N, C-alpha and C positions, 0 to 999 in steps of 0.2 A: 550886511555882512559886513568885517575887516577883513582886513587884507592876515594876518591873523585866524582866522577863525574861517577862512579861506582852504588856504595854506594847509590845518590840519585837517582841513577833508582832504585833499587831498595826498597827506601825508596815510591817512587810514588806511586809502580802495591804495595806493603804491604796498602797506602792504600788506596787502589780499592776496594782491601780484607773487612781494618774492616768496609769501610759506609756501602758494604754489610752487612757483617755479624751486626750493630748495625741500619742498617735499616728490615732487619728480623730479629733482636729481637725485635723492635716495631709494624713489623709486623706480631707478632707472628710464623713468618714462621718456626716452632720448626725443620725441616728437618736442612732444606736448613741454619737457622742460625748453628747451633749445626753442621753442614760439613766447614760451612766457618770457623771454629773458623782451623783446620788446618792449610789452606795455612798460616791463619794472621799471626797465631803463629810462623807457619814455616819460616815466611818471617823472620820473623821479632828477634828470635835465629839464622837466618845468615847476620844479619846486625850489631850485639849484636855480632859476630864471625868477623866474617870483620872489625871491630872499638876495638877487645883485645887490641891493641896496639894505640889505638889511644885516648884525652883528650874526643872523646864523647861517652867511651866506662860505665858510668856512668845513662846518656840520656836512654841512648839508652836500659842501663838494667831496667831504671825507666818503658818505654814507655810495654819491654817485662811485666817486673809487670802489670803495669797496665793494660794488659789487658786481662792477666791472670788470673787476680783480678773481669776483666769484664768479659771475659768470661767463671766462675767460677758464678757471679751472674745468667746470662742468667740461666747455665744447670738449675740451682735454680727452678730458679722460670717458666724456659720453662718443668721442671719433675714434677715442685710439690710436691720442696723440702724446698721452703721458707727459712725453717724453718734452713739452715743451711747454707742461701747468706749472712747473718755475717760476715764470717769464712770469704771472699773475703775483710773483713777489713786487713790480716796476707800478700798478696800481694799487696795491697793498701802499707803497710806499708816498706813495704821493698822497694817500689819503691819513697817516700818518704826520705826515709836515703840511696838512691841512687843519689838521685838530689840532696843531703845536702851533697855527700860526691863530687857531678859533685864540686860545686857550694862552697864548704871549699879549696877542688887546686885546684881547678880556683882563691878564694879573697890568699891565702897562698903563689903563686906564685907574685905574685904583691905585 
């Protein structure tokens, strides 16, 4: 099995955890939602590590930023700290930066 296939399997499992986390957010299942952050972010970090030397690094890093921001926002809402949720803009912004770098690199190589 090549690296692409291994990463694809990790991504598929990761999406399941991500969906469960977001479903818990929607249903206001606070404890389960908070717990689901751990496997969701852990798999995302693993995917980033496995793609360090590939062109997909910045896209996967953007996803990591997105899930981090999303998880922070969820926790702020769950535990009555909504006044801090706007700080989620920081990792969201970093995610946009990562996507910009990805496309800059893609376009500059052509």
